[in-house]
Biopython code that builds the backbone (N, CA, C, O; Angstrom):
import numpy as np
from Bio.PDB.StructureBuilder import StructureBuilder

atoms = [
    (1, "UNK", "N", (83.681, 105.176, 91.178)),
    (1, "UNK", "CA", (83.485, 103.926, 92.119)),
    (1, "UNK", "C", (83.574, 102.671, 91.167)),
    (1, "UNK", "O", (84.314, 101.725, 91.437)),
    (2, "UNK", "N", (82.793, 102.711, 90.053)),
    (2, "UNK", "CA", (82.738, 101.577, 89.284)),
    (2, "UNK", "C", (84.173, 100.902, 88.922)),
    (2, "UNK", "O", (84.368, 99.687, 88.936)),
    (3, "UNK", "N", (85.135, 101.874, 88.599)),
    (3, "UNK", "CA", (86.473, 101.473, 88.256)),
    (3, "UNK", "C", (87.163, 100.900, 89.379)),
    (3, "UNK", "O", (87.909, 99.928, 89.254)),
    (4, "UNK", "N", (86.916, 101.526, 90.571)),
    (4, "UNK", "CA", (87.565, 101.006, 91.818)),
    (4, "UNK", "C", (87.137, 99.416, 92.088)),
    (4, "UNK", "O", (87.963, 98.550, 92.375)),
    (5, "UNK", "N", (85.823, 99.198, 91.958)),
    (5, "UNK", "CA", (85.263, 97.877, 92.160)),
    (5, "UNK", "C", (85.777, 96.865, 90.962)),
    (5, "UNK", "O", (86.115, 95.705, 91.199)),
    (6, "UNK", "N", (85.790, 97.359, 89.855)),
    (6, "UNK", "CA", (86.129, 96.376, 88.579)),
    (6, "UNK", "C", (87.629, 96.137, 88.788)),
    (6, "UNK", "O", (88.056, 95.016, 88.513)),
    (7, "UNK", "N", (88.479, 97.077, 89.249)),
    (7, "UNK", "CA", (89.838, 96.865, 89.472)),
    (7, "UNK", "C", (90.112, 96.171, 90.787)),
    (7, "UNK", "O", (91.281, 96.150, 91.172)),
    (8, "UNK", "N", (89.222, 95.629, 91.482)),
    (8, "UNK", "CA", (89.310, 94.884, 92.634)),
    (8, "UNK", "C", (90.110, 95.709, 93.770)),
    (8, "UNK", "O", (90.835, 95.116, 94.569)),
    (9, "UNK", "N", (89.955, 96.962, 93.794)),
    (9, "UNK", "CA", (90.617, 97.774, 94.651)),
    (9, "UNK", "C", (89.715, 98.015, 95.902)),
    (9, "UNK", "O", (90.091, 98.642, 96.893)),
    (10, "UNK", "N", (88.517, 97.463, 95.752)),
    (10, "UNK", "CA", (87.520, 97.721, 96.873)),
    (10, "UNK", "C", (86.813, 96.424, 97.294)),
    (10, "UNK", "O", (86.371, 95.715, 96.390)),
    (11, "UNK", "N", (86.657, 96.035, 98.585)),
    (11, "UNK", "CA", (85.957, 94.938, 99.025)),
    (11, "UNK", "C", (85.175, 95.411, 100.270)),
    (11, "UNK", "O", (85.812, 95.976, 101.159)),
    (12, "UNK", "N", (83.809, 95.222, 100.409)),
    (12, "UNK", "CA", (83.078, 95.645, 101.604)),
    (12, "UNK", "C", (83.595, 94.941, 102.801)),
    (12, "UNK", "O", (83.809, 93.729, 102.751)),
    (13, "UNK", "N", (83.828, 95.702, 103.981)),
    (13, "UNK", "CA", (84.351, 95.257, 105.261)),
    (13, "UNK", "C", (83.919, 96.077, 106.307)),
    (13, "UNK", "O", (82.779, 96.541, 106.314)),
    (14, "UNK", "N", (84.798, 96.311, 107.262)),
    (14, "UNK", "CA", (84.564, 96.994, 108.517)),
    (14, "UNK", "C", (85.657, 98.201, 108.809)),
    (14, "UNK", "O", (85.655, 98.880, 109.836)),
    (15, "UNK", "N", (86.524, 98.333, 107.794)),
    (15, "UNK", "CA", (87.471, 99.483, 108.081)),
    (15, "UNK", "C", (87.130, 100.780, 107.399)),
    (15, "UNK", "O", (86.890, 100.799, 106.192)),
    (16, "UNK", "N", (87.104, 101.877, 108.150)),
    (16, "UNK", "CA", (86.734, 103.209, 107.815)),
    (16, "UNK", "C", (88.085, 103.908, 107.566)),
    (16, "UNK", "O", (89.019, 103.769, 108.355)),
    (17, "UNK", "N", (88.169, 104.663, 106.455)),
    (17, "UNK", "CA", (89.383, 105.460, 106.406)),
    (17, "UNK", "C", (89.004, 106.809, 105.995)),
    (17, "UNK", "O", (87.956, 107.028, 105.387)),
    (18, "UNK", "N", (89.867, 107.745, 106.327)),
    (18, "UNK", "CA", (89.865, 109.060, 105.801)),
    (18, "UNK", "C", (91.248, 109.549, 105.323)),
    (18, "UNK", "O", (92.212, 109.314, 106.052)),
    (19, "UNK", "N", (91.420, 110.180, 104.209)),
    (19, "UNK", "CA", (92.675, 110.404, 103.472)),
    (19, "UNK", "C", (92.564, 111.802, 103.059)),
    (19, "UNK", "O", (91.463, 112.287, 102.796)),
    (20, "UNK", "N", (93.822, 112.580, 102.976)),
    (20, "UNK", "CA", (93.920, 113.767, 102.486)),
    (20, "UNK", "C", (93.961, 113.724, 100.907)),
    (20, "UNK", "O", (93.575, 114.675, 100.229)),
    (21, "UNK", "N", (94.442, 112.585, 100.387)),
    (21, "UNK", "CA", (94.663, 112.338, 98.923)),
    (21, "UNK", "C", (93.824, 111.436, 98.254)),
    (21, "UNK", "O", (93.848, 110.227, 98.487)),
    (22, "UNK", "N", (93.000, 112.024, 97.344)),
    (22, "UNK", "CA", (92.068, 111.135, 96.494)),
    (22, "UNK", "C", (92.876, 110.204, 95.731)),
    (22, "UNK", "O", (92.426, 109.059, 95.689)),
    (23, "UNK", "N", (93.982, 110.428, 95.108)),
    (23, "UNK", "CA", (94.843, 109.482, 94.391)),
    (23, "UNK", "C", (95.270, 108.359, 95.221)),
    (23, "UNK", "O", (95.153, 107.187, 94.863)),
    (24, "UNK", "N", (95.839, 108.787, 96.495)),
    (24, "UNK", "CA", (96.364, 107.681, 97.380)),
    (24, "UNK", "C", (95.106, 106.769, 97.837)),
    (24, "UNK", "O", (95.277, 105.589, 98.145)),
    (25, "UNK", "N", (93.863, 107.372, 97.861)),
    (25, "UNK", "CA", (92.757, 106.501, 98.404)),
    (25, "UNK", "C", (92.578, 105.191, 97.654)),
    (25, "UNK", "O", (92.085, 104.197, 98.187)),
    (26, "UNK", "N", (93.024, 105.235, 96.323)),
    (26, "UNK", "CA", (92.934, 104.143, 95.440)),
    (26, "UNK", "C", (93.839, 103.074, 96.000)),
    (26, "UNK", "O", (93.481, 101.896, 96.019)),
    (27, "UNK", "N", (95.044, 103.490, 96.470)),
    (27, "UNK", "CA", (96.079, 102.511, 96.932)),
    (27, "UNK", "C", (95.595, 102.109, 98.295)),
    (27, "UNK", "O", (95.714, 100.925, 98.610)),
    (28, "UNK", "N", (95.072, 102.946, 99.126)),
    (28, "UNK", "CA", (94.484, 102.516, 100.320)),
    (28, "UNK", "C", (93.507, 101.438, 100.294)),
    (28, "UNK", "O", (93.542, 100.371, 100.907)),
    (29, "UNK", "N", (92.618, 101.890, 99.480)),
    (29, "UNK", "CA", (91.424, 100.815, 99.220)),
    (29, "UNK", "C", (92.141, 99.438, 98.854)),
    (29, "UNK", "O", (91.646, 98.414, 99.324)),
    (30, "UNK", "N", (93.141, 99.356, 98.142)),
    (30, "UNK", "CA", (93.862, 98.158, 97.683)),
    (30, "UNK", "C", (94.548, 97.455, 98.857)),
    (30, "UNK", "O", (94.430, 96.244, 99.039)),
    (31, "UNK", "N", (95.290, 98.283, 99.670)),
    (31, "UNK", "CA", (95.860, 97.700, 100.895)),
    (31, "UNK", "C", (94.970, 97.275, 101.780)),
    (31, "UNK", "O", (95.205, 96.173, 102.277)),
    (32, "UNK", "N", (93.783, 97.973, 102.199)),
    (32, "UNK", "CA", (92.985, 97.601, 103.221)),
    (32, "UNK", "C", (92.094, 96.272, 102.616)),
    (32, "UNK", "O", (91.804, 95.344, 103.371)),
    (33, "UNK", "N", (91.746, 96.274, 101.377)),
    (33, "UNK", "CA", (90.973, 95.063, 100.840)),
    (33, "UNK", "C", (91.894, 93.877, 100.887)),
    (33, "UNK", "O", (91.427, 92.773, 101.168)),
    (34, "UNK", "N", (93.102, 94.025, 100.645)),
    (34, "UNK", "CA", (94.040, 92.838, 100.587)),
    (34, "UNK", "C", (94.451, 92.446, 101.943)),
    (34, "UNK", "O", (94.888, 91.300, 102.046)),
    (35, "UNK", "N", (94.395, 93.193, 103.038)),
    (35, "UNK", "CA", (94.990, 92.787, 104.402)),
    (35, "UNK", "C", (93.883, 92.807, 105.526)),
    (35, "UNK", "O", (94.214, 92.478, 106.665)),
    (36, "UNK", "N", (92.613, 93.169, 105.261)),
    (36, "UNK", "CA", (91.752, 93.138, 106.317)),
    (36, "UNK", "C", (90.326, 92.464, 105.614)),
    (36, "UNK", "O", (90.343, 91.889, 104.525)),
    (37, "UNK", "N", (89.250, 92.626, 106.347)),
    (37, "UNK", "CA", (88.020, 92.054, 105.925)),
    (37, "UNK", "C", (87.435, 92.972, 104.707)),
    (37, "UNK", "O", (86.538, 92.600, 103.950)),
    (38, "UNK", "N", (88.082, 94.209, 104.649)),
    (38, "UNK", "CA", (87.606, 95.068, 103.524)),
    (38, "UNK", "C", (87.223, 96.536, 104.055)),
    (38, "UNK", "O", (87.385, 96.770, 105.253)),
    (39, "UNK", "N", (86.724, 97.522, 103.209)),
    (39, "UNK", "CA", (86.584, 98.754, 103.432)),
    (39, "UNK", "C", (84.955, 99.040, 103.869)),
    (39, "UNK", "O", (84.003, 98.752, 103.143)),
    (40, "UNK", "N", (84.867, 99.578, 105.020)),
    (40, "UNK", "CA", (83.431, 100.006, 105.295)),
    (40, "UNK", "C", (83.073, 101.218, 104.650)),
    (40, "UNK", "O", (81.975, 101.252, 104.095)),
    (41, "UNK", "N", (83.833, 102.254, 104.624)),
    (41, "UNK", "CA", (83.699, 103.543, 103.864)),
    (41, "UNK", "C", (85.069, 104.192, 103.911)),
    (41, "UNK", "O", (85.848, 104.042, 104.852)),
    (42, "UNK", "N", (85.303, 104.898, 102.871)),
    (42, "UNK", "CA", (86.489, 105.754, 102.755)),
    (42, "UNK", "C", (86.065, 107.164, 102.170)),
    (42, "UNK", "O", (85.089, 107.251, 101.425)),
    (43, "UNK", "N", (86.816, 108.254, 102.524)),
    (43, "UNK", "CA", (86.677, 109.451, 102.268)),
    (43, "UNK", "C", (87.939, 110.202, 101.971)),
    (43, "UNK", "O", (88.871, 110.155, 102.774)),
    (44, "UNK", "N", (88.014, 110.845, 100.937)),
    (44, "UNK", "CA", (89.230, 111.842, 100.814)),
    (44, "UNK", "C", (88.799, 113.236, 100.991)),
    (44, "UNK", "O", (87.913, 113.730, 100.294)),
    (45, "UNK", "N", (89.353, 113.803, 101.817)),
    (45, "UNK", "CA", (89.018, 115.269, 102.048)),
    (45, "UNK", "C", (89.915, 116.341, 101.436)),
    (45, "UNK", "O", (89.724, 117.548, 101.585)),
    (46, "UNK", "N", (90.869, 115.818, 100.764)),
    (46, "UNK", "CA", (91.711, 116.774, 100.075)),
    (46, "UNK", "C", (92.681, 117.514, 100.959)),
    (46, "UNK", "O", (92.504, 117.446, 102.175)),
    (47, "UNK", "N", (93.727, 118.240, 100.460)),
    (47, "UNK", "CA", (94.671, 118.880, 101.230)),
    (47, "UNK", "C", (94.554, 120.393, 101.273)),
    (47, "UNK", "O", (95.475, 121.190, 101.451)),
    (48, "UNK", "N", (93.288, 120.653, 101.083)),
    (48, "UNK", "CA", (92.999, 122.193, 101.013)),
    (48, "UNK", "C", (93.364, 122.797, 102.489)),
    (48, "UNK", "O", (93.365, 122.079, 103.489)),
    (49, "UNK", "N", (93.630, 123.991, 102.516)),
    (49, "UNK", "CA", (93.787, 124.792, 103.842)),
    (49, "UNK", "C", (92.617, 124.803, 104.709)),
    (49, "UNK", "O", (92.711, 124.655, 105.927)),
    (50, "UNK", "N", (91.360, 125.002, 104.006)),
    (50, "UNK", "CA", (90.181, 125.080, 104.615)),
    (50, "UNK", "C", (89.285, 124.090, 104.010)),
    (50, "UNK", "O", (88.559, 124.440, 103.079)),
    (51, "UNK", "N", (89.264, 122.744, 104.502)),
    (51, "UNK", "CA", (88.473, 121.673, 103.854)),
    (51, "UNK", "C", (86.996, 121.869, 104.273)),
    (51, "UNK", "O", (86.674, 122.559, 105.240)),
    (52, "UNK", "N", (86.114, 121.206, 103.471)),
    (52, "UNK", "CA", (84.782, 121.229, 103.943)),
    (52, "UNK", "C", (84.464, 120.354, 105.044)),
    (52, "UNK", "O", (83.547, 120.557, 105.839)),
    (53, "UNK", "N", (85.313, 119.300, 105.065)),
    (53, "UNK", "CA", (85.175, 118.436, 106.355)),
    (53, "UNK", "C", (86.643, 118.072, 106.829)),
    (53, "UNK", "O", (87.587, 118.212, 106.052)),
    (54, "UNK", "N", (86.799, 117.642, 108.012)),
    (54, "UNK", "CA", (87.980, 117.283, 108.484)),
    (54, "UNK", "C", (88.232, 115.740, 108.883)),
    (54, "UNK", "O", (87.356, 114.877, 108.926)),
    (55, "UNK", "N", (89.588, 115.566, 109.164)),
    (55, "UNK", "CA", (89.748, 114.015, 109.691)),
    (55, "UNK", "C", (88.838, 113.620, 110.873)),
    (55, "UNK", "O", (88.301, 112.518, 110.988)),
    (56, "UNK", "N", (88.726, 114.688, 111.769)),
    (56, "UNK", "CA", (88.155, 114.293, 113.086)),
    (56, "UNK", "C", (86.584, 114.207, 112.832)),
    (56, "UNK", "O", (85.896, 113.414, 113.475)),
    (57, "UNK", "N", (86.073, 115.013, 111.919)),
    (57, "UNK", "CA", (84.533, 114.849, 111.493)),
    (57, "UNK", "C", (84.255, 113.492, 111.178)),
    (57, "UNK", "O", (83.278, 112.948, 111.692)),
    (58, "UNK", "N", (85.088, 112.808, 110.300)),
    (58, "UNK", "CA", (84.804, 111.622, 109.785)),
    (58, "UNK", "C", (85.076, 110.294, 110.717)),
    (58, "UNK", "O", (84.417, 109.258, 110.798)),
    (59, "UNK", "N", (86.248, 110.680, 111.375)),
    (59, "UNK", "CA", (86.754, 109.552, 112.390)),
    (59, "UNK", "C", (85.642, 109.473, 113.581)),
    (59, "UNK", "O", (85.286, 108.374, 114.008)),
    (60, "UNK", "N", (85.130, 110.646, 114.079)),
    (60, "UNK", "CA", (84.041, 110.597, 115.021)),
    (60, "UNK", "C", (82.846, 109.959, 114.536)),
    (60, "UNK", "O", (82.225, 109.156, 115.233)),
    (61, "UNK", "N", (82.504, 110.274, 113.398)),
    (61, "UNK", "CA", (81.359, 109.493, 112.814)),
    (61, "UNK", "C", (81.545, 108.057, 112.577)),
    (61, "UNK", "O", (80.569, 107.320, 112.715)),
    (62, "UNK", "N", (82.824, 107.514, 112.195)),
    (62, "UNK", "CA", (83.115, 106.097, 112.319)),
    (62, "UNK", "C", (83.109, 105.696, 113.696)),
    (62, "UNK", "O", (82.579, 104.620, 113.974)),
    (63, "UNK", "N", (83.636, 106.422, 114.630)),
    (63, "UNK", "CA", (83.701, 106.020, 116.052)),
    (63, "UNK", "C", (82.262, 105.611, 116.517)),
    (63, "UNK", "O", (82.085, 104.587, 117.178)),
    (64, "UNK", "N", (81.247, 106.440, 116.152)),
    (64, "UNK", "CA", (79.895, 106.177, 116.706)),
    (64, "UNK", "C", (79.197, 105.026, 115.853)),
    (64, "UNK", "O", (78.184, 104.498, 116.310)),
    (65, "UNK", "N", (79.657, 104.671, 114.763)),
    (65, "UNK", "CA", (79.017, 103.611, 113.946)),
    (65, "UNK", "C", (79.504, 102.271, 114.329)),
    (65, "UNK", "O", (80.700, 102.006, 114.203)),
    (66, "UNK", "N", (78.613, 101.356, 114.813)),
    (66, "UNK", "CA", (78.982, 99.996, 115.351)),
    (66, "UNK", "C", (79.499, 99.212, 114.151)),
    (66, "UNK", "O", (80.328, 98.328, 114.369)),
    (67, "UNK", "N", (79.091, 99.448, 112.907)),
    (67, "UNK", "CA", (79.541, 98.566, 111.868)),
    (67, "UNK", "C", (80.954, 98.713, 111.445)),
    (67, "UNK", "O", (81.588, 97.799, 110.919)),
    (68, "UNK", "N", (81.489, 100.053, 111.727)),
    (68, "UNK", "CA", (82.931, 100.283, 111.518)),
    (68, "UNK", "C", (83.853, 99.887, 112.794)),
    (68, "UNK", "O", (83.693, 100.421, 113.891)),
    (69, "UNK", "N", (84.760, 98.973, 112.557)),
    (69, "UNK", "CA", (85.531, 98.427, 113.623)),
    (69, "UNK", "C", (86.893, 98.900, 113.830)),
    (69, "UNK", "O", (87.412, 98.898, 114.946)),
    (70, "UNK", "N", (87.549, 99.350, 112.657)),
    (70, "UNK", "CA", (88.941, 99.729, 112.648)),
    (70, "UNK", "C", (88.931, 101.120, 111.932)),
    (70, "UNK", "O", (88.196, 101.332, 110.969)),
    (71, "UNK", "N", (89.726, 101.994, 112.415)),
    (71, "UNK", "CA", (89.971, 103.178, 111.551)),
    (71, "UNK", "C", (91.203, 103.630, 110.987)),
    (71, "UNK", "O", (92.131, 103.493, 111.784)),
    (72, "UNK", "N", (91.537, 104.129, 109.871)),
    (72, "UNK", "CA", (92.654, 104.440, 109.249)),
    (72, "UNK", "C", (92.724, 105.868, 108.671)),
    (72, "UNK", "O", (91.798, 106.318, 107.996)),
    (73, "UNK", "N", (93.768, 106.526, 108.929)),
    (73, "UNK", "CA", (93.977, 107.980, 108.744)),
    (73, "UNK", "C", (95.151, 107.935, 107.855)),
    (73, "UNK", "O", (96.128, 107.288, 108.233)),
    (74, "UNK", "N", (95.178, 108.616, 106.584)),
    (74, "UNK", "CA", (96.182, 108.867, 105.775)),
    (74, "UNK", "C", (96.402, 110.395, 105.596)),
    (74, "UNK", "O", (95.723, 111.063, 104.817)),
    (75, "UNK", "N", (97.414, 110.912, 106.382)),
    (75, "UNK", "CA", (97.682, 112.404, 106.337)),
    (75, "UNK", "C", (98.885, 112.660, 105.577)),
    (75, "UNK", "O", (99.452, 111.780, 104.928)),
    (76, "UNK", "N", (99.307, 113.944, 105.656)),
    (76, "UNK", "CA", (100.463, 114.518, 105.001)),
    (76, "UNK", "C", (101.293, 115.192, 105.917)),
    (76, "UNK", "O", (100.857, 115.757, 106.920)),
    (77, "UNK", "N", (102.615, 115.140, 105.557)),
    (77, "UNK", "CA", (103.572, 115.934, 106.417)),
    (77, "UNK", "C", (103.269, 117.376, 106.428)),
    (77, "UNK", "O", (102.989, 117.898, 105.348)),
    (78, "UNK", "N", (103.287, 118.123, 107.542)),
    (78, "UNK", "CA", (102.892, 119.351, 107.689)),
    (78, "UNK", "C", (101.467, 119.767, 107.951)),
    (78, "UNK", "O", (101.130, 120.940, 108.106)),
    (79, "UNK", "N", (100.732, 118.835, 107.987)),
    (79, "UNK", "CA", (99.273, 119.133, 108.442)),
    (79, "UNK", "C", (99.033, 119.327, 109.889)),
    (79, "UNK", "O", (99.795, 118.847, 110.729)),
    (80, "UNK", "N", (97.879, 120.095, 110.226)),
    (80, "UNK", "CA", (97.558, 120.290, 111.492)),
    (80, "UNK", "C", (96.435, 119.499, 112.046)),
    (80, "UNK", "O", (96.307, 119.349, 113.261)),
    (81, "UNK", "N", (95.544, 118.944, 111.098)),
    (81, "UNK", "CA", (94.388, 118.242, 111.549)),
    (81, "UNK", "C", (94.740, 116.976, 112.208)),
    (81, "UNK", "O", (94.021, 116.486, 113.078)),
    (82, "UNK", "N", (95.976, 116.370, 111.755)),
    (82, "UNK", "CA", (96.468, 115.100, 112.313)),
    (82, "UNK", "C", (96.451, 115.208, 113.900)),
    (82, "UNK", "O", (96.046, 114.275, 114.592)),
    (83, "UNK", "N", (96.936, 116.454, 114.454)),
    (83, "UNK", "CA", (97.201, 116.620, 115.791)),
    (83, "UNK", "C", (95.751, 116.538, 116.562)),
    (83, "UNK", "O", (95.713, 115.976, 117.657)),
    (84, "UNK", "N", (94.697, 117.035, 116.057)),
    (84, "UNK", "CA", (93.306, 116.951, 116.618)),
    (84, "UNK", "C", (92.993, 115.495, 116.841)),
    (84, "UNK", "O", (92.386, 115.122, 117.844)),
    (85, "UNK", "N", (93.433, 114.633, 115.852)),
    (85, "UNK", "CA", (93.002, 113.150, 116.034)),
    (85, "UNK", "C", (93.833, 112.575, 117.186)),
    (85, "UNK", "O", (93.270, 111.821, 117.980)),
    (86, "UNK", "N", (95.160, 112.882, 117.340)),
    (86, "UNK", "CA", (95.993, 112.487, 118.414)),
    (86, "UNK", "C", (95.387, 112.750, 119.819)),
    (86, "UNK", "O", (95.302, 111.925, 120.728)),
    (87, "UNK", "N", (94.956, 114.125, 119.839)),
    (87, "UNK", "CA", (94.249, 114.500, 121.068)),
    (87, "UNK", "C", (92.980, 113.734, 121.407)),
    (87, "UNK", "O", (92.719, 113.353, 122.549)),
    (88, "UNK", "N", (92.244, 113.541, 120.394)),
    (88, "UNK", "CA", (90.989, 112.722, 120.535)),
    (88, "UNK", "C", (91.240, 111.414, 121.080)),
    (88, "UNK", "O", (90.560, 110.983, 122.011)),
    (89, "UNK", "N", (92.320, 110.653, 120.476)),
    (89, "UNK", "CA", (92.741, 109.337, 121.063)),
    (89, "UNK", "C", (93.265, 109.416, 122.412)),
    (89, "UNK", "O", (92.922, 108.593, 123.261)),
    (90, "UNK", "N", (94.112, 110.397, 122.672)),
    (90, "UNK", "CA", (94.631, 110.597, 124.081)),
    (90, "UNK", "C", (93.622, 110.851, 125.024)),
    (90, "UNK", "O", (93.757, 110.371, 126.149)),
    (91, "UNK", "N", (92.612, 111.539, 124.748)),
    (91, "UNK", "CA", (91.555, 111.996, 125.800)),
    (91, "UNK", "C", (90.377, 110.913, 125.746)),
    (91, "UNK", "O", (89.335, 111.137, 126.361)),
    (92, "UNK", "N", (90.549, 109.743, 125.008)),
    (92, "UNK", "CA", (89.590, 108.695, 124.892)),
    (92, "UNK", "C", (88.248, 108.993, 124.184)),
    (92, "UNK", "O", (87.205, 108.407, 124.474)),
    (93, "UNK", "N", (88.349, 109.909, 123.274)),
    (93, "UNK", "CA", (87.162, 110.236, 122.570)),
    (93, "UNK", "C", (87.041, 109.203, 121.477)),
    (93, "UNK", "O", (85.956, 108.702, 121.181)),
    (94, "UNK", "N", (88.350, 108.847, 120.796)),
    (94, "UNK", "CA", (88.322, 107.952, 119.840)),
    (94, "UNK", "C", (88.929, 106.659, 120.575)),
    (94, "UNK", "O", (90.023, 106.757, 121.131)),
    (95, "UNK", "N", (88.233, 105.468, 120.577)),
    (95, "UNK", "CA", (88.556, 104.245, 121.363)),
    (95, "UNK", "C", (88.769, 103.135, 120.506)),
    (95, "UNK", "O", (89.316, 102.137, 120.973)),
    (96, "UNK", "N", (88.346, 103.172, 119.087)),
    (96, "UNK", "CA", (88.532, 102.097, 118.326)),
    (96, "UNK", "C", (90.008, 102.109, 117.842)),
    (96, "UNK", "O", (90.752, 103.089, 117.801)),
    (97, "UNK", "N", (90.295, 100.792, 117.474)),
    (97, "UNK", "CA", (91.742, 100.792, 116.899)),
    (97, "UNK", "C", (91.947, 101.626, 115.811)),
    (97, "UNK", "O", (91.112, 101.600, 114.907)),
    (98, "UNK", "N", (93.066, 102.483, 115.720)),
    (98, "UNK", "CA", (93.318, 103.291, 114.645)),
    (98, "UNK", "C", (94.751, 103.312, 114.094)),
    (98, "UNK", "O", (95.695, 103.437, 114.873)),
    (99, "UNK", "N", (94.919, 103.202, 112.890)),
    (99, "UNK", "CA", (96.341, 103.366, 112.251)),
    (99, "UNK", "C", (96.224, 104.596, 111.441)),
    (99, "UNK", "O", (95.293, 104.864, 110.682)),
    (100, "UNK", "N", (97.452, 105.443, 111.727)),
    (100, "UNK", "CA", (97.619, 106.677, 111.206)),
    (100, "UNK", "C", (98.998, 106.656, 110.542)),
    (100, "UNK", "O", (99.958, 106.065, 111.035)),
    (101, "UNK", "N", (99.037, 107.364, 109.352)),
    (101, "UNK", "CA", (100.317, 107.447, 108.528)),
    (101, "UNK", "C", (100.280, 108.858, 107.965)),
    (101, "UNK", "O", (99.273, 109.321, 107.429)),
    (102, "UNK", "N", (101.394, 109.505, 108.107)),
    (102, "UNK", "CA", (101.661, 110.884, 107.536)),
    (102, "UNK", "C", (102.521, 110.516, 106.344)),
    (102, "UNK", "O", (103.430, 109.713, 106.555)),
    (103, "UNK", "N", (102.372, 110.954, 105.226)),
    (103, "UNK", "CA", (103.103, 110.594, 103.999)),
    (103, "UNK", "C", (103.702, 111.950, 103.559)),
    (103, "UNK", "O", (103.228, 113.034, 103.898)),
    (104, "UNK", "N", (104.736, 111.798, 102.810)),
    (104, "UNK", "CA", (105.453, 112.917, 102.233)),
    (104, "UNK", "C", (106.858, 113.125, 102.810)),
    (104, "UNK", "O", (107.345, 112.318, 103.602)),
    (105, "UNK", "N", (107.458, 114.162, 102.419)),
    (105, "UNK", "CA", (108.838, 114.607, 102.925)),
    (105, "UNK", "C", (108.860, 115.933, 103.295)),
    (105, "UNK", "O", (108.037, 116.721, 102.829)),
    (106, "UNK", "N", (109.890, 116.341, 104.247)),
    (106, "UNK", "CA", (109.837, 117.645, 104.631)),
    (106, "UNK", "C", (110.750, 118.481, 103.663)),
    (106, "UNK", "O", (110.861, 119.697, 103.816)),
]
sb = StructureBuilder()
sb.init_structure("model")
sb.init_model(0)
sb.init_chain("A")
sb.init_seg("    ")
for serial, (resi, resn, name, xyz) in enumerate(atoms, 1):
    if name == "N":
        sb.init_residue(resn, " ", resi, " ")
    sb.init_atom(name, np.array(xyz, "f"), 0.0, 1.0, " ", f" {name:<3s}", serial, name[0])
structure = sb.get_structure()
């Protein structure tokens, strides 16, 4: 975390993100910090088939937190967890503004 702060890739704000990629989280911190009020919290869950936590776990936690105003999801092509988030948005479980991006090629 110290390197992220020293490199100015992080600025405290109200955007919560969850990413499958730890490496891409650095770039996501940079993009969010330069284009919004900053990062409230960011989590990289990894791309394992059976992760310890999922996108929906963290996004629902952010949804319940009044300090977190905007949600960002960075997924990968071929994932299935992304569809659970789509369903939660469609059903009104997630109501905060959300930006989702699936990276990669088929």
